C-alpha angles and dihedrals in degrees: 000000000000122000089243088065106021120191136182108275090222106042101015093228112150131224087262086068106032139001113271132208118211120224133177123224125171090353092303128112117238132173133220131180123233091251091062099035091092089062089057091049102040106023108019093159087070088068094056090104088062099032109032112213097045093095095104099033113118120219129227114274107197092187093055096048 
């Protein structure tokens, strides 16, 4: 999605529908909504289809820390 009309990389909802949080990955701006932010934090590999390169990234496990 273009920056002129950003949308959540996971669910494609726009800022007209839900608040969005901007993130940068590989020098590109991306957007994610608060509902899907926990996936980025805890299971980032699940976003590899949207952000190639996250396949091997481990998430934060608060119970194991």
